[in-house]
N, C-alpha and C positions, 0 to 999 in steps of 0.2 A: 735494300734502299739504294745501294751504291754498287755500281757494276763497272767493270773496266772495259774500255773500248780500244782495241788494238790498232785501228786504222788511224793514221796520222797524216791526213791531207794538210798542205800548207794553207796559211791564213788567206792568200790570194785566192786559191782555189775554193776555199770555203766561202769567201765572199761572192764569188761568181755562183756558186750553187745555192746560197741561202739569202734570198732578198730581205728576210727578217733581220739577219745579221747586218746587211748593209744599212738597214733602217735604223737599228739600234746604235751603230757607230756614228751615222750621220746625225742623228738626233743628240747624241752625246757631244759631238763636235759643235754642233750649233749652240747648245746650252753653254759649253765652256767658252766659246768665242765671244758670247755676248759681253762679259766684262772687258774682254780685250778690245772690242771694237766700239762699243757704246758707252761704257762707263766713263765719267769724267775723271781725270787724273786726281781731282780733289777727293775721291772716295778712297785714296790710299791711306795708310797709317805709317807710324814711325817705324814699326817692325818691318813692314814691307819695304819702306824707303832704306833701311840699313842694308837689306839685300841688295837693293839698287846701287847703293854706294859701294858695296864690296865688289859688284860687277864693274862698276865705273872705275874704281882704282885698279882692278886687276887689267882692264882693258888699257889703262895707262901705264902699265908695266910692273906694278906691285902685285903681290899675291896675298891676300889676307887668308890666314890659316883657317879660321872658323868664323862663325857669325860674330860680329864685333862685340867685345866685352865678355865673351864666354869661350870656354875651352872645348866646345863641340859645335856642330853644324858644318856647312859646307856641302860637298857631295854632288851628285849628278846634276841636280837643279842649278847649282852654283856654276858648274861648268858649262851648262846650257846657256846661262845668263852671260857669261864671259864671251862665249861664241857669238851670241846675238848682238851684243854691245860692240863687238868688233866689226860685225857686218852692217849694223844700222845704228842711227843716233840713239843713245840710251833713252828709254821712256818707260813710264809705268806699264803701257801696253806690252812692251817686250818682256817686262818681268812676268806679267801674267801669261804670256805665250809660252814662257818656259814651263810654266806649271801645266798648261794644256799638253804640251808635248810629253812630258813625264807621266801625267795621268793617262793619256791615250796609250802610251807604251805599256803602262801597268795593266790597263784593260786588255790589251792584246795578249799579254802573258797570262793573265787570269783566264781568258777564254781557252787558250792553249791547255791550261791545266784542267778546265772543265771537260775537255774531250777525254780526259783519263778518268773522270768521275762518272759521267752520265753517258748511256747510249742514246737516250732520247733528245732529239734536238729541242723540244719544247722545254725541258728542264735546263739545258744549257743557256737557252736564250733568257729564260726567266731568272736565272742566277746571274748572268751578266747584266740584265736589266736592273735587278736589285742592287747589284753593286754600283751601278751608274746612278740610280735615281731614288732608292728607297729612303736615304738620309739626306735631307736638304742641307744639313749642316756639312756633310762630307761633300755634297756637290757644289757648294758655293764656297767653300773655305779658301780655295786657291786664289779668289779674288783679293784676299788680304793675306799674302803669302805667309804660311807657316812652314818655312823651307825644310826645317829638320823633320817635321812630321810628315811632310809629303814624300821626303826621300825614304823614311822608315816604311811607308806603304809600298813603294817601289821595291825596297830590299826584301820585304816580306814575301812578295810574289815571285821575285827573281831567284831567291833562295830555294823556294818550293820547286821552281821550274828546273833549276840546275841540279838539285840533289835528289828529287823524288820522282822525276819523270824519266830518269835514266838508271840502269842498273849498276853501272861501274862508279864507285866513289870518286875516283881520279880522272874520269873522263871530262873533257872540256876544262882542262886545269886553269888556262888563262882567264876564262870567263869566271869561273868559280873563284879564283884568287883575287880578281879585281873587285867583284862584288863584295866579297867578304872584307877585303882591305878597306874599300870605300865605307862599308858599313861601320867598321871600327873607327874610322876617321870621323864619321858624322855623329854617331850616338851610341851610348851604352846599350840602348835597347836592342841592338843586334845580338847581344848575349841571350835576351829572351827568345829570339828566333832560333838561335843555335840550340838552346835547350829543347825547344819545341821540335826541332828536327830529329833528335835522337831517337825517340819512340817509333816514329813512322819509318826511319832507316832500318832499325832493328826488325820491325814488322815486315819490311820489304825484302829482307835478307839480301843485302847488297853484294855484288861481286867485288872481292878485294884483290886487286892485282897491282902489286907494288913495282911500278915501272919508274926507275930513277929519273928519266927524262921528264915524265909527267909531274912527278913530285917536285922536281927542281922548278918547273915552269909554274906550278901552283904557288910555291914559296915566294919565288921573284915577282909574281903578279900580285900576290897579297902585300908584299912590301911596297910595290909601286902604288897600290890603291890606298894603303894606309900611311904613305909618306909624310903628309902634313902633320898627322897626329904623332908619328914617331919622331919627327923633328921637334915638335913641342915637348914631348916627353924628355928629350935629350937636352933641349934649350928652353926651359919654361920662362926664362926671363926675356926671351925674344917676342913674347906675345902678352899684350895687356888684358888681364881678366878682371872684371868687376862683378860679373854675375856668375856665381859658381852653384853647380847642382848640389843641393842638399844631400847629406848622407841618409840612407833608409834606415828608419827605426820602427819597430813593429808597435801598432797601437794596442791598447787594451781592448778587452771583449766589448765593453760598453760603447766605445768610440767606434769600433769595427761595426757593430750592429747599426749605429746611427748612420755611419757612411754608407752601409749597404741600402738602407731605406733611402737615402738622398740620391744614391746612384739609380736605383729602380724607379723612384717616384719623380725625380726632377731631371737628373742629368741625361738619362737615356731617352726620355720624351723630348727633351731639348735637342739631343743629338739628331733625332729622327725628323723633328718638325721645326726646329729653328726658331722657337718661341712664337710661332704663328697659331699654335694650338690654343684653343679656347673652350670654355664650358659647353658641354653637350655636343662637342665636335665629333664627327665620325672618325677623327683621327685617334681618339681613345680606343675605338674598336680596332683600328689598324695596329695601334701599339700593342694591344692585347694579343692580336694574332701573331705579331712578330715574336713577343715573349713565348708564346705557346709553341711556335715553330722551333725557336732555340731549344726549349726543353725537349721536344719530341725528337729533334735531330741529335741532340746529346745522347738520348737513351738508345736510339738505333745505332748511333756511331760506337757507343760503348758495347753494345751487342756484337757489332762487326769485329770490333777489336778482340773481344774474348773468343771468337771463333776463329781468329787469326786470319781474317780476310785481307789479304795484302793489297786489295784495291782500295782499302779505307785509309792508306797512308796519307794521302793529300788532305782529305777532310779532317783527318786526326791532327795533322800538323796546324791547319787553321783553327781547329777547335781548342788545341792547347795554347795557341796564341791568345785566343780570345779569353780563355779563363785565367791564363797567367797574368794578363794586363788587368782584367777585372779584379783578381785577388790581390795583386800589388797595390792597387788603388785603395781597396777596402781595408787592408791590414796595414797600411802605412799610417804614421802618426800626424801627417799633416792635417790641419783642421779647416783647410779652406775648401774642401769638397772636390769633386771630380772636375778636372780641367778637361772639357769635352774633346779638344783636338788630340788628347792622348789616346782616345778610343779609335782613331782611324784605322789602325791595323785590324781591329775587330771586324771591320766591314766585310772582309772575305767569309767568315764563318757565318756572319749574319746573312749574307746574300745566299750561301748554300742552304741555310736553313729555311729561307723564304721559298727557294725552288723546291725543297722537300715538302712544303706545304701542299703541293698538288700531288704528292705521292702517297696520299691516303694514311698519314700517321694517326694513331690513336683514334679519337672520336670522329675524325673526319673520314675514316675508312668506308662508312656507309653513305657519305655524301656523294652526289653525282660529280662527275669531272667538271661540269659547267659551273657548279657552285664553287668548287675549289679554285677554279681559274678566276672566278669573279672575286673571290676573297684575295687571292694574289694581286689581282689588278688594283683592288681598293687600296692595298698597301703602297703600290707604286704610284697611284694617282695622288694619294695623300702627300707622299714625299715630293712630287712634282708641283702640287699646289703650294706647299710651303717654300719650295725653291722660288717659285713665281712670286710670292709674297716678299721674300728676301731681295730678290732682283728689284722689285718695285721700289723698296726702300733705298736701295743702292742707287738706282738709275735716275729715280725722279726726286730724291730727296737728298742730294749731295750737299755737304757743308762747304759751299763755295766762299765762305768768309776767309779762307785761308789765302785767296788771292788778294783781298783787301790787306791782310797782314803783310804779305810780301810787298805790295805797292807802298805801304807805310814804311817798311824797312828801307826800301830804295829811296824813297823821298828823304829819309833821314840819314842816308848814306851809311847804313849799317852793313858791314861786311862780316861781322864776327859778334859774338855774344852768347848769351844763355837763354834757354827757353824751357817751358813745360815739355815733358817727354812727348806729349801728343803732338807737339808742333815742331820741335827741334830738328830731327832728322828728315821729317816729311818736307820741311821748307828747304833744307839742304839739298835734297835730291831734286826737287821740283825746279830749283833755280840752278841745278847743275854746279853746285858748289859756289855760284856767284856769292851767296850768303851762306856761311857756316856758323851753325849754332850747336853748341854743346847743350847738355841737359842740366836742369836744376836738380833732378833726381839721380837716377843711376847713369853714370857716364859709360858710354859705349866706345866711343871713338876718342881716344887719349889726345891725339894731336889737336882736334877741335878744342878740347878743354884748355890745352896749354897756350893755344893761339889766342883763345878769348881772354884769358887771364892776363896777358901781355898787351892786349889791345888798349890804346888810350881812349878810343871812342868805341863804345860797345853798347849793345841793346840787351834788354831783358824782356821776355814775354811771360806773364804771370797768368795762370788760369783763373785764379780768384784773389781776392783781397788778403785772405789769410796768408797765402804764399808770399805775397808782397810784404806783408807786416813782418813775417819771420825773416825775410831777406833784409829789410830796413833796419831791424833791431840787431842784426849780426854784422852789419857794416862796421868797418873800423872807422876811425876819425881822420882818415887820410883825406888830403885836399882832393875833392871831386865834386862836380855838380850834377845834379839829376833833373830831368824832366819827364813828365809822364803824360800819356794820351791813350785813348781807346783805339785799339787796332782789331777790327773784327770782334771776335768774342774774348779777345786777351787784353790785359793791361799792358802797354808797352812803357818801358822806362829807358830812358837814354842817359847813359853815364859818361861824363868826360873828365879825364884827369886834368887838374889845373897845373 
């Protein structure tokens, strides 16, 4: 199934030699630039806006250690945002451009790895296309930035390239140290990637050459990449944390089985088809083919490992990442089901599995090559169809009522206050902090909260009457007057201290 290709032409040379590769990267770039160029800024959300506020504050001289309110986040995309905000006026479009740049870099790295897996261009191209287009959720997620998860996808590919495409463990020490260090800064998920690296490295029988200069360069580079996290661990009081990652606790057998069913029957179909799937849809057949290809690839991968085929190292790594992440979700005791964006690093093994669909596994062995290519094409077309549906909702149905809310806040001279999380940081970034709103729920930016509490004239935005009633019942009997009015889809309350 898997064979090693020893020729390693550069990516520019490959683009000249392979028009199909040029077509794939061009199509990927076009699809990714649609949210950057055409989507209204109103399509943003507060999570994306927090990332924008981090970049805005960094461009003004501060350096947020992590995603506001939590002790993880940051990383390559955050650094890209800082650079872009230094060069151009901060905007939602630039935020999304940072995602485009990081994803394209990941795709280039992944294709470089595919050259070590397949001799046939057809399989390389199909695996790359599957990575780009088979999951509409993965394709469109960057338009509402999940920066930690996007960074994890980049780290997953970069670690494979640095540690599994070279024979010497301590070669390229600076790059390896920086990537590992930044991975430690961004997320504990890097531990999953490191655990998944060990079996392929053993299978590959790496060359151990202990060179003091290279080891020193690796250690110093790791420290440089991990510096924000190390600073936080030494000085935890220097960073405000309101959202903490929960500790892992194993689930019971009954809950684990229930979560497995949810994962297979609901979460994974949504991951591939982004809620566009409907009864009697051909996408059910596409999903069944994807599941079949994953099982078949897992079988052939296990067989390759048992025969100690060292060319199976890279697929083994991505396969272990896939099963580690799936297993961690199933056996954890959280009861809110699979969070789909956590599945993003699984996209590598899924893509390799789809490419192997044309390699005649199991029952497809007797099927003609034309049939197998047609089945693989159906998977990609189904993903692209769902992507188009998601983009249609984003582009043609943006909630522009947020502009009415901003106008109402300006008319009432509101520069500070509190709002539902869906509006607070979104408005703060869209107005470039002309209006600073803390949240009525989980506070992420402590300075906003402190400023709003001190303000004599402040505004509140409630998403529903129940939230307003809770707030009103909790008010102290202090001397203040309130007025309320409708602002877009929110109830706006103006409070003035007397």
